[in-house]
N, C-alpha and C positions, 0 to 999 in steps of 0.2 A: 369430457376432456377436450381442450382446445387443440387445433391442428398443430400448433407450434410444439406443444408438449408431446403430442403423438410422434411428430417427426424426431424430436429429441430422443424419445424412448426407442424408436425404430433404429436410429443411428447407434444407440448404445448396444442394442442386440446384434447389430451388423458389424461391430468392430472386429477387426482381424485379431488373431491370437496375439500377435505382437503388440497391437494397440491396447488390447484388453490387459495384457501383462503390464504395460507401461502405466495404465490407469490404476491398476491395483497397487503398483509400486508407489506411485504418487500419493494415492490415498493413505497408504501406510505412513509415508513421510508427513502428510498433513494431519494424521490422526483422525481420519474420516473414513466413512465407507466409500467404496467406489461409486455407488449410486448418488451419494451426497456431493461428491466432487464432480461428477459428470456434467452438471449444468454449467459450471465454470469452464471446463474443458470444451464443451460444446460452443460456448460464447467466445472464448479467447484463444483456444487452441492449446495443444499440449505444451509447446515451448514456453508460452507466456505464463501458464499456470505453474509449470515446473520452476521457472525463474522466480515467481512470487513465493512459492513454498520455500525455496532455498534462501531467499532473502529474509523471510520470516524466521527461519531456523537460525540463520546467521545473526540476526538482530537479537533473538532470544539468548543466544550464547554470549554475545557482546554484553548485554545488560546483566548477565549473571555476575560479571566481574567489574562492570562499570555502572555504578548506580545512576548516573545521569545528574541532572541539575533540577532542583525543585522549581516548579512553575512560578511560585510566588517570588523566588529569588530572581528568576529571569525577568519577570514583569517589573520588579523594582529597579533592576539595571536598565531596562528600556525606558522607564519613566525618568531616571536620572539622565540618560543620554538625550532624551527629548528636552528636558529642562535646560541642560547645558547648551545644546544646539540652539534652542530658542533664545537664550540669553546672549549668546555670541552674535546671532543675527540682529537682535535688538540693539546691542551696543555698537555694532558696525554700521547700522542703518541699512543693512542689506535686506531686501525683501524679494521673495520670489513672486513674480507676476507672470501671468499668461501673456504670451505674445500672439497676435493674430496670425 
Protein backbone atom coordinates (compact mmCIF):
# COMPACT_ATOMS: atom_id res chain seq x y z
CA UNK A 1 0.00 0.00 0.00
CA UNK A 2 1.41 3.41 -0.88
CA UNK A 3 2.07 6.03 1.78
CA UNK A 4 -0.63 8.39 0.49
CA UNK A 5 -3.27 5.67 0.87
CA UNK A 6 -1.91 4.86 4.34
CA UNK A 7 -2.17 8.52 5.37
CA UNK A 8 -5.73 8.63 4.06
CA UNK A 9 -6.72 5.55 6.05
CA UNK A 10 -4.99 6.86 9.17
CA UNK A 11 -6.88 10.14 8.85
CA UNK A 12 -10.16 8.24 8.47
CA UNK A 13 -9.57 6.28 11.66
CA UNK A 14 -8.49 9.46 13.49
CA UNK A 15 -11.67 11.41 12.70
CA UNK A 16 -13.39 13.00 15.65
CA UNK A 17 -16.82 11.70 16.58
CA UNK A 18 -18.38 14.82 15.07
CA UNK A 19 -16.49 14.47 11.78
CA UNK A 20 -17.25 10.76 11.61
CA UNK A 21 -20.93 11.54 12.13
CA UNK A 22 -20.80 14.15 9.36
CA UNK A 23 -19.08 11.69 7.03
CA UNK A 24 -21.77 9.09 7.74
CA UNK A 25 -24.54 11.64 7.12
CA UNK A 26 -22.98 12.74 3.82
CA UNK A 27 -22.49 9.12 2.77
CA UNK A 28 -26.20 8.44 3.33
CA UNK A 29 -27.07 11.53 1.26
CA UNK A 30 -24.74 10.37 -1.52
CA UNK A 31 -25.99 6.78 -1.29
CA UNK A 32 -22.43 5.54 -0.67
CA UNK A 33 -20.58 3.99 2.19
CA UNK A 34 -18.53 6.31 4.38
CA UNK A 35 -15.39 4.51 3.24
CA UNK A 36 -16.27 5.08 -0.44
CA UNK A 37 -16.95 8.78 0.18
CA UNK A 38 -13.87 9.38 2.32
CA UNK A 39 -11.34 9.77 -0.56
CA UNK A 40 -13.34 12.74 -1.89
CA UNK A 41 -13.61 14.29 1.56
CA UNK A 42 -9.88 13.72 2.04
CA UNK A 43 -9.10 15.52 -1.25
CA UNK A 44 -11.69 18.30 -1.26
CA UNK A 45 -12.89 18.73 2.31
CA UNK A 46 -16.26 18.27 3.97
CA UNK A 47 -17.74 21.58 2.78
CA UNK A 48 -16.98 21.07 -0.92
CA UNK A 49 -18.16 17.46 -0.90
CA UNK A 50 -21.38 18.41 0.87
CA UNK A 51 -21.98 21.22 -1.61
CA UNK A 52 -21.48 18.78 -4.49
CA UNK A 53 -23.83 16.20 -3.02
CA UNK A 54 -26.52 18.82 -2.42
CA UNK A 55 -26.11 20.13 -5.98
CA UNK A 56 -26.50 16.59 -7.34
CA UNK A 57 -29.65 16.02 -5.30
CA UNK A 58 -31.06 19.37 -6.41
CA UNK A 59 -30.31 18.59 -10.07
CA UNK A 60 -31.92 15.16 -9.78
CA UNK A 61 -35.07 16.74 -8.32
CA UNK A 62 -35.14 19.42 -11.01
CA UNK A 63 -34.90 16.92 -13.85
CA UNK A 64 -37.70 14.80 -12.42
CA UNK A 65 -40.14 17.52 -13.48
CA UNK A 66 -38.11 19.27 -16.21
CA UNK A 67 -37.07 16.84 -18.89
CA UNK A 68 -34.54 19.19 -20.44
CA UNK A 69 -33.74 19.55 -24.13
CA UNK A 70 -32.66 16.79 -26.46
CA UNK A 71 -29.00 17.09 -27.50
CA UNK A 72 -29.85 16.65 -31.20
CA UNK A 73 -32.30 19.57 -30.93
CA UNK A 74 -29.67 21.80 -29.30
CA UNK A 75 -27.06 20.91 -31.90
CA UNK A 76 -29.51 21.70 -34.71
CA UNK A 77 -30.20 25.12 -33.21
CA UNK A 78 -26.47 25.78 -32.87
CA UNK A 79 -25.88 24.87 -36.52
CA UNK A 80 -28.69 27.25 -37.56
CA UNK A 81 -27.21 30.09 -35.50
CA UNK A 82 -23.79 29.51 -37.02
CA UNK A 83 -25.26 29.44 -40.53
CA UNK A 84 -27.21 32.67 -39.95
CA UNK A 85 -24.27 34.44 -38.33
CA UNK A 86 -21.93 33.33 -41.12
CA UNK A 87 -24.36 34.57 -43.82
CA UNK A 88 -24.74 37.92 -42.05
CA UNK A 89 -20.99 38.42 -41.97
CA UNK A 90 -20.59 37.36 -45.60
CA UNK A 91 -23.31 39.78 -46.77
CA UNK A 92 -21.94 42.72 -44.78
CA UNK A 93 -18.33 42.05 -45.75
CA UNK A 94 -17.37 41.92 -42.10
CA UNK A 95 -14.54 39.60 -41.24
CA UNK A 96 -12.94 39.01 -37.93
CA UNK A 97 -9.19 39.25 -38.19
CA UNK A 98 -6.52 39.06 -35.59
CA UNK A 99 -4.77 42.24 -34.74
CA UNK A 100 -1.14 42.17 -33.69
